[in-house]
N, C-alpha and C positions, 0 to 999 in steps of 0.2 A: 521647761525642764530639759536639761542636756542629757543626751543619751550617749553612753560610751560604747566602745566596740564590743558588741555582743551579737552572736548569731541567734538562730532560732531552731527549735525542734518542736514539732507537733506530735503528740503521742496519741495513737489511735489503736483500738482494741482495748486491751488492758491499758496500753498506750500506743498510739501511732506517732512515730517521731518524724517530724518534717523540719529540715534545716534549710532556710532560705537565704536570699541575698540581701535581706534587710535586717533590722535589729530591733531589740526591745530595750526598755529602760534598765538601768542597773538596779533600780527598785523593781523587784520581781513582780511582774504582772502576768497573770494567767487567766484566760477566759475558757470555761469549759461547760459542757452539758452532759447529762446522763440520758441515755436513750435505751429503749427496750431492745432485747436481743433474743431471738427464738430459742437458742440453746442455753440461755441463762435465766435463772429464776429472778434475777434483778436487772441490773443495768451494766452496760459497758461504758467505759470512760473515754471521752474525747477531750483532749487538752492540748494547750500549747505550753512549751517550756523553753526558757532561754538557754542558750549554749554559751559557754565562756569563750574568751578570746582564743583564737586558733590561728595557726599558720597553715602550712600545707596539710590538708586532710584527705583521707581516702576511704574507700569502702573496705571492709574486712577482706582479707586475702581470699577467703573461701568463696566470696562472691565474684572474684575475678579469675576463676580457674582457667588456666590455659592462656592467660594474657600476661604481658610484661608487668613486672612488679612496679608499684607506684611509690614515689618518695613520700615519706610521712615523718612526723616527729610526735610520737605519743608516749606517754607513760601510763601503762595499764594500772599502776597503783595510785595515780594522781586523780583525785576527785574532780579536779578542774579540767581534766582531759575530756574531749568530746566523746571518745569511745567509752570512757568510764561512765559517762552519762547514759549513753545508749545501752550499756550493759546493766543498767539498773540503779543508778544513783537516784536518791529519793526526789520526788516532786511533791507538790502540795495540791490538794483537791478539796472542793467544798460542796457539800450536798445542797441542792436547791431547796430542800424542805427545811433543813435546820440551819443552813448557812454556816455550819461549823467546819473549820479547817482541820483536815487530817493529813498525816504524812503517808505517802504512798511509795513503797520501795519495791515494787514488783517489776518483773521483766515484761516488756511489751510483747503482744501477740505477733505483731509485725511492725516494720519500720518503713517510713517514706521519707527519704532525705536525699538531697542533691549535693554531691561532693565535687562536682566538676564546675568549671567556671561558667558564668553567664556574661557574655560580652555585650555590654550596653553602649560602649563607645569605642571608636577607633580613630587613630591619628597617624599621620605619615610624616616622617622626618625627611625633608627634601635634601638635606645635606648628606645624610648617611645611608638612605634607603632602608631605614628600619621602620617596622610597623609596630605601633603601640596599641595594646588592647586593654581596655578598662574592664576589670572583672568585678561585677556587682555582687556576685555570690560570695566570694571568698575575700573581697576587699583588697584588691591588688591591681597592679599594672604589670602586664607581661609584654616583653619586647622580643620580637622576631625579626629575622632578615626578610626582606621582601621576596626573595627567591624561595623561601620555604614552601614546600608542597608535601603535605602529609600523604604517604602511600596509602592506598585503599585498604591494605591489610594491617596497617599500623594502628595501635590504640590511640596514639596522640603524637604530636610533635612537641618537643621540649623547648621552652623559650631560652634565649641567650642569657637573659637575666630577669629577675622579678623584683619589683618594688612592693614590699608587703611587710606588715608588722605594726605593732602598737605605736611605735614612734612616727610612722608615716601619717597617722591620723586619717587614713583613707576610710571612708564609710560608704555612704550612698551616692558615690560620685557618678555623674551622668555625662560628662563631656570633657574632652582634652583638647589642648592646643599646643603644638610644638613650635617654639620660636625659630623662624627660619634663619636667624642670624647667629644665635648662640646655643640653640638646642634646648633651652629651658622648657620644662614640662609643666604646663598649666592644667589644673584639673579642678572642676567645680563640684561642690557637694550639694545635693538637691534636697536633703531632708532636715536633719537636725544639726549638722555642723555649721551651716550658714557661712561658708567660707570658700575661697579659692586658694588652693595650695600651689606653690611653685617649687619644683625640684630642679636640681642641676641636671645637665644632660647625661651624666654618668651615674646617676643615683641608682642604688641597688640595695636590696634587703631592707633591714629595719632602719631606713634613712629618714631623718626628720626633714620636713620641707625647709628650704632656705628663706621662704617668704610666705606670709599668710595674710590674706585680705578678707576682712569680715564683710559679708554682703547680705542683702535682704533674704529673708526666709523664702524657700522654694526657688532659688536661683537654679537654672537648668542648663543653659547653653552659653558658651563663650566664643568670641572671635576677636580678632585684633585688626585695627587699621594701622598697618605698619608705618605708613607715611606720616601720620599725625601722632603715632604711638599712643593710641587710645584703645582701651579694653572695653568691649561691649558684652553685656551680660543680660540674658533674658530671664524674666521672673514669671513663673506660672501664674501666681495669683497673690494679691491683686495684679492683674496683667500689666507689665511694664518692661521697658528696656533701659538699663542703667549704663552709663558710660563713665569709666574711670580712667585715670592715667594708667598707662600700661604697667608702670612700675609701682603702682599704689600698694600699700600694705597697711596692716593694723586696722584702725577704725576710720581710715580716710574716707571721706564722703565722695559720692559721684560728682563729676563735672556737670552733668545734666541727666535728666530722666525723661523718657518719652512715655507718657501715660495720660489717660483721660478718655472720656466717652467718644470724642471725635476721632481718636486713633483707630477705633474698631479692633483693638487688641482684645483677644478673648482666649484665655488659657494658653498663654504663649509657650512655645517649645523651641523649635529650631530658628536660628538666625544665621545670616550670611551677608557678606559685603561684596558689592561690585565696585572695585577700586578705580575702575576707569570711568564709569558713569556716576560715581560718587552717590551710590544708593544703598540703602539698608533693606534687606529682605527679612521678613519675619513670618513664621507660620503659626497658625492658631487652631486649637482643637474645637473652639466654638462654644465652650461652656461659659456662661455669663451670669453674674449675680453681683449684688451689693451685699457683702457679708453681714451688714448691720440692718438690712431691710428684709424682713420676712416676706416670702412670696415673690422676690424679685428675680429668682433664677429662671433661666431659659436656655434653650439650645439653638445654635445656628450651625449652618454647614461649616466644616473646616475651611480654612482660607490661607492664602499668602498675601500679606499686605506689604507695600513697598513705600519707603519714605526717603526724603533727602538724608544723606549721611550725617548732616549736622542738625537733624531734627531735634527739637526739645519741647517738652511740655505736651499740651493737648493738640498735637499736629495731625491733621487729616492725612490719610495715605494718598500718594500720587496715583496709585491704581491698586486694584484688588483682583486676585484670581480666586474664584469661588463658584461653586455650583456642582450638580451631580455629574456633569461631563468631565470635571477635573479628576474624579476618582480619588480625591484626597480622603484618607481615613486614618486618623492618628498619625499625621505627618511628624517626622522627627528631624534629624540633622539635614542641613542643606549645604550646597556649594554652588557658587556662581562662577562660571567660566566666562570672564569678560571678553576674551578673544572670539569665542564662538557665540556669545550672547545666549547662553543656556543656563538654566537653573536645575540642579539635581536635588531630588527630595526623596528621603526614605519614607516609605508608606507602610507602617508596621502591620496594622490589621489587614490592609490590602495585600500583604505579602508581595510587595512590588517596589520597584524604584521608578519614579516618575521624572521625566525631563520636560520642562516647559521652556518656552522662549522667554528671555529676560524682559521683553517688552509686552508679554501677554497680559491680558486683563479680561475680567468677566468670566463667564462659564465656558471655558475653552478646554478641549481635550489636550492631553500631553502630546508633545512631539514624538516621544518614544516611551515605551513601557517595558521594563525588564521584569518578566514574570513567567512562572511556569515550573513544572516539576524538575526540569533539567537544570534550572538555575541553582537549586539547593538553597534558596532563600528560606529563612525560617524566622519570622518576626524581625525583619531588618530594622535595627535601631539607630544605626549611625553609618556615616560614609566618610571616605577620604579620597581625594583625587591626586593621582600622581601624573602631573602634566608632562614631565620629562618622558616617561615611558607610556603615556597615554593609557593609563589603567585606572579603573574604578574599584576601590576597596569597600567592602560592606562587612559590618559586624552583625552576626546573627544571634540574637538573644535566645532563640529557641533551640540552638544546637551546639553551643560552645564552640563556635567556629567563626572564621573570617574567610570570605570568598572574594576573588578578584576577577574582573571582566575587562574586555576591551572597553575603552571609554565610550565608544559609539554603539555598544551592545544594545540590541532591540529585540524584544520577544523572548522566547524560551531558549536562552543561550546558556550553555554549560560554562562553569567557571574555568578560567585558565589555570588557576591553582587554588588550593584550599589549605588553610591552616586550621587544624582541628586540635582541640584540647580535651577530647573525649572520643569514645568509639563512634564509628561512622553512623550508627543508627541512633545516636543520642537524641533524646527528646527532653529538653530541660523542663524542670518543674515550674520555673518562673515564679516562685513564691516572692512576694513583695511586702516586707514589713508585716509578716503574719502575726496577728495578735489574737485571733479567735479561730475556732474551727467547730463545725457541728456536722451532724449526720442526717441525711434525708432518708428516712426509713422507707418511703414509698419508692424512690428511685434507686435506693441503695448506693447513694453517692456521698462522698465527703465534700463538704463545702468549706473553702478557705478564702475568706475575704482578704484582699491585698491592698 
């Protein structure tokens, strides 16, 4: 079932509203539970509610007293407006005892919702010096100049332009690639869109992509071999790497696919190319199963596997980086510097950036580790390297920001510059395709599976 552009709001108390960076089906789905409350003779409602299509959204002005006004486009009289929903538009709830559906039109006791960007991917245009940030929360691409540096006392830096709106078909996109020749913007959708969209270099606003390639469900990361003009696409599960013509579109099939037990691929995420050594680097989270064989699931340590660039089928890796000394923990985007022989890896749960030797193998420690409170890293999800200026860019999923460091940074190094799209103390909610919510009465915690 296809899912169109819908946001999410979770309603807690009478309703606690949580709006995240994933979406729900256009067929309204709500999962809820009723839990006892000390001050109530009955129950309080915990529910999820879909939010309609939205462009720029913001917190109500009273919640931003003393700060600069935020741009927004709302119609308070429009029931399709996100604020109208939060002000009390009806939702539906069902009793666990009777399973009868009733309409609920009450104001929430309190709200939990994230209206700032969550940057899951970053790309750098070597031609123009522009930084592209993929916003997973509000489904947009925001473009900044590389020299942007948000002042400490500023609420945010405004982008030069934004690609956003229904026509863009941006949804749960997790990776971008900027064509070094013509500036085309490639972006892959990881969840329900099953596609790679290509926008022109000057795309802005409600712009439709100029090309659309249908790819396998759960495609995650893309990169390009510019010499052979081949587009590489990683697929989480079943784990594989697909290779297409760079200009492929529509329902065109891949030229070849790397997949099979011998590959040791396991929940594939980041990929990168060493164009000098002609090698393909892939990182894996280590979750393994055969979806049609009950009990076949198991966990292995995260890893980086390396293959010949022209690998196809069930090809064994040339070498594997894996083990506790590597410190790999939910590795994400990667980049190979062929001149220095180094591999850069975002390490999301490890709150770090790891740098390995391109020829490393086995249980080896990184050459360098960028980590610590001064780095301002917050669930680093993606990276981009500016070879010309010798800078390393990181997108931080947990703080609506991008930070840049010297390319050789090691240890607890403060960023050279920071692009923020939220207040300095921002902690992103990091909701991900929220479809259920419940309440732990013992710990007094709200549990939101993503």
